[in-house]
N, C-alpha and C positions, 0 to 999 in steps of 0.2 A: 462758336464754345462749348465745349464739352461738360459736361456734370461728373460728377464721381460715380453716380449710378450709370450713365452710359460707360464710363471706363471697364465696371466690370460687368456690365452685358457684353462689352466688347470682348473683355476677357472669357467669360464663360462661352462666345459665340466662337472665338478663336478667330477674330477678326484682326488679322495682322495691323490690314491697311490700315484701319481704324486708328487703331491705337497708336502707327507710326504717326497718323494726322494728329493725333490727340499733342504730340510730342512739340507742337508750335501754338498750345492752345497758350492764352494769355495769363491763364492760375498756373502759378508754380506746384500748386499741389494736383492738380490735374495731370500738370506736365511728368512730378515725380509717379505719381501711381500710373500712369501708361508707362514708363517704363520698365518700371517692376514688373508691370503684369506684361510687356513685352519680356522683361529676363524668365515669367513662370514661364510660358509658352516654348519659350526656345527656339524661335522661329531662326533660320540663320537668316532669312530675309532684314531681319531684323538688329544683324548686326553694325552695318556702314549707318543706320539714323543713330544707332544708340552711341557710336563713336562721335560722331559727330556733335550730340547733344553735352556727351561728358567732357569735349572739349570747348564747347563756343558756348553753350547757356548763361547766361548771366548770373543765372542763382544759384549758390552752391549747394544746396539741398539736393536740386536737380540733378546737377552734374554729380554728385554722390550717389543720387538713385540709378541714373543710367550706368555709371561705372560698374555699379552692383551688377545691375542687370544685364552688363554686355561682356562682362567675366562668366555670370551663366550661360550665356550663348555659345560663347566659345568655348566653354567646357562641356556644351552638350555636344557641339560640332564634332569634337574632337573624341567623346566618346564615338559616337558616331561612327567617325572615319576608323576607329579603332577596333571596331567589330567587321571592317571592309577586310 
């Protein structure tokens, strides 16, 4: 079980794998914050886990956070691909 402070630390350290693991935390606030942190980092590795949480999490607020973060990640991927 992660805390919000740990999620913040993972975000600051760009620990994408740790944040992806936090998407399965029992605390819905931790899951929401992990999703938004992944969106902020916009690492392509987060796209699939965010899509899964967006579609399957039992909490509406977590699904909403994951949907927002998913859009940020996809937007960043599109920006990078447009510059190639």
